[in-house]
N, C-alpha and C positions, 0 to 999 in steps of 0.2 A: 818811705812815707808811712805814717801810722794809720792804722785802721781806726774807724770812728769808735769802735768798742775798746780800743786802747786809751782813748781820751776820756770817756765817761766810765768811771769805775763802779759807782753805786749811787743810788739816791740817798739823801740824808733825811731820815724820818725823825724829827724832833718836835716838841710841842710848839716851838716858835715857827718852824717851817710849815707846820700844819695850819697855823693861823693865817699864813699868807696865801693859801690856796685860792681863796675867794677873789683876790686881786691878781691871780694868775702868775704867782711867783713860785718857782720850784727850785729846790736846792739839790746839788749833786756833789759827790766827791770826784775830783778829776785828777788827771796826771799832773805831777808837779811842774813839768815843762810845757804844759798845754797853754796856748794863747787864747785870748777871748774870741778871736776869729775861728780858731779850730773848735772851740767849745760850741759856738753858735752853729757851725756847719754840722757838727756831730749830733746835736740835739735835734736839729731840723731833719736830718737824714734818718735818725733812729725812730723818732716819734711822729714825724710827718706834721710838724707844727711850724708856725712862724715866730721867730724870736725877734724881739724888739731891742732888748738890752741884756748885757751880761756883766755882772760884777763878780770879782774874784777876791779872795782873801786867803792868806796862809794861816792855818790853825796850828799853833805851836804845841808840841807834845808836852803833857804834864808829867811831873815826876810821880812815880808810883812806888809804893813800898813793896819790896820783894823779900821781906825778912829784915834782919838787922842791917847788914851791909852787903853789897853796895845798893844804893837806891837805883831802881830801874826807871825807865822813861818810855812813855808812849811815843809813837812815831809822829812826826810832823807831816801834815797833809794839806792839800789845797782844796778849798771849797768854792764852788761857783753857784751864784743865784741867778736864775734865768727868768726874765720877764717876757711873757708871751703877749702877742697882739690881742686886742679885744675880740676880733672875729675868729681867732684860732680856737681849736678844740682843746680840752684839758688833756693832760697826760694820764693814761690809764693806770699806771702804777700807783698813783696817789689817790685814786678815786674812793676806795673804801676806808681810807685811813681817818679822815676827818669826822 
């Protein structure tokens, strides 16, 4: 069985994810094989919040130039957007960002 810290890799801090903080949506990079149920349990256990909805997407790696040949490629990763309940507290990691 995986640890909850193996499921949640890091928070995703982007301009678009910061705009969704006021409606209690938070973005995380998660393990590729993590399911929505595992992500929900991990976020609830780590941060002590109540999760209402989890949406996931696979972000495909872009080709990057590494000189002339061969072209390199960034890794493909999985992103999860977590919606918290209205009475739930905010996640502290994102507090000073917006």
